[in-house]
ROKEKOL-555856 format. One record per residue (C-alpha): residue in three letters; x, y, z; residue number from 1. Coordinates in Angstrom, 2 decimals. Layout:
N
> Ala; X; Y; Z; NUM
...
//
This chain:
66
> Met; 58.39; 37.68; 120.07; 1
> His; 61.22; 36.05; 117.87; 2
> Ser; 60.12; 38.40; 114.57; 3
> Lys; 59.70; 41.34; 116.43; 4
> Asn; 63.47; 40.82; 117.95; 5
> Met; 64.74; 40.33; 114.53; 6
> Leu; 62.92; 42.85; 113.07; 7
> Ala; 64.46; 45.66; 115.46; 8
> Ser; 68.01; 43.81; 114.88; 9
> Ile; 67.36; 44.55; 111.39; 10
> Leu; 66.35; 47.69; 111.50; 11
> Phe; 69.25; 48.69; 114.22; 12
> Phe; 71.65; 47.10; 111.82; 13
> Phe; 70.27; 49.34; 108.43; 14
> Ile; 70.40; 52.42; 110.75; 15
> Gly; 74.26; 51.84; 111.47; 16
> Phe; 74.59; 51.14; 108.13; 17
> Ile; 72.91; 53.89; 106.50; 18
> Ser; 74.61; 56.61; 109.24; 19
> Met; 78.28; 55.14; 108.05; 20
> Ala; 77.13; 55.49; 104.63; 21
> Gln; 76.64; 59.38; 105.03; 22
> Gly; 80.33; 60.07; 105.02; 23
> Ser; 82.19; 62.93; 106.36; 24
> Thr; 81.78; 66.57; 106.34; 25
> Pro; 82.59; 68.83; 103.21; 26
> Pro; 86.00; 70.17; 102.90; 27
> Pro; 86.04; 73.92; 103.94; 28
> Pro; 85.93; 76.45; 101.09; 29
> Met; 88.93; 77.63; 99.58; 30
> Pro; 90.70; 81.00; 100.63; 31
> Pro; 89.70; 84.07; 98.34; 32
> Pro; 92.23; 84.94; 95.84; 33
> Pro; 95.17; 87.23; 96.86; 34
> Pro; 94.54; 90.85; 95.56; 35
> Gly; 95.54; 92.23; 91.84; 36
> Leu; 98.90; 93.96; 91.44; 37
> Pro; 99.41; 97.17; 93.11; 38
> Ile; 99.60; 100.39; 90.62; 39
> Asp; 101.66; 102.25; 93.33; 40
> Asn; 105.09; 101.42; 92.17; 41
> Gly; 104.13; 102.51; 88.72; 42
> Ile; 102.07; 105.36; 88.73; 43
> Ile; 104.17; 107.95; 88.10; 44
> Val; 105.48; 106.32; 85.15; 45
> Leu; 102.30; 105.77; 83.78; 46
> Phe; 101.17; 109.11; 84.36; 47
> Val; 104.75; 110.39; 82.26; 48
> Ala; 103.82; 108.22; 79.75; 49
> Ala; 100.48; 109.44; 79.18; 50
> Leu; 101.74; 113.00; 78.90; 51
> Ile; 104.34; 112.34; 76.27; 52
> Tyr; 101.41; 110.15; 74.77; 53
> Gly; 98.90; 113.26; 74.86; 54
> Ala; 101.64; 115.59; 73.71; 55
> Tyr; 102.60; 113.57; 70.71; 56
> Lys; 98.93; 113.48; 69.35; 57
> Val; 98.50; 117.29; 69.92; 58
> His; 101.34; 117.58; 67.54; 59
> Lys; 100.78; 115.22; 65.15; 60
> Ile; 97.07; 116.81; 64.98; 61
> Ser; 98.41; 120.11; 64.72; 62
> Lys; 100.53; 119.03; 61.91; 63
> Gln; 97.88; 117.99; 59.72; 64
> Val; 95.62; 120.79; 59.99; 65
> Val; 98.48; 123.13; 58.81; 66
//
C-alpha cells in the first residue's frame, strides 16, 4: 500500500512539473504591413512625363531617318 501511495505521489508531482514546463501560449501574429505608397497624387505628373518622353523619342527617331 505504501508503494502505491509513493508511486501516485511521484506521478502527481511529475504531471504538475510537466504542465508547468509547457510555457505560455505563443504570441499573436504580427499585423500585416501597411499598403504601398499611393500613386494618385502624382499620376498627372507621370502621364505628362511619359508624353514628353514619347514626343522626344519620336522626334529623335524621325531625325535619324531623314
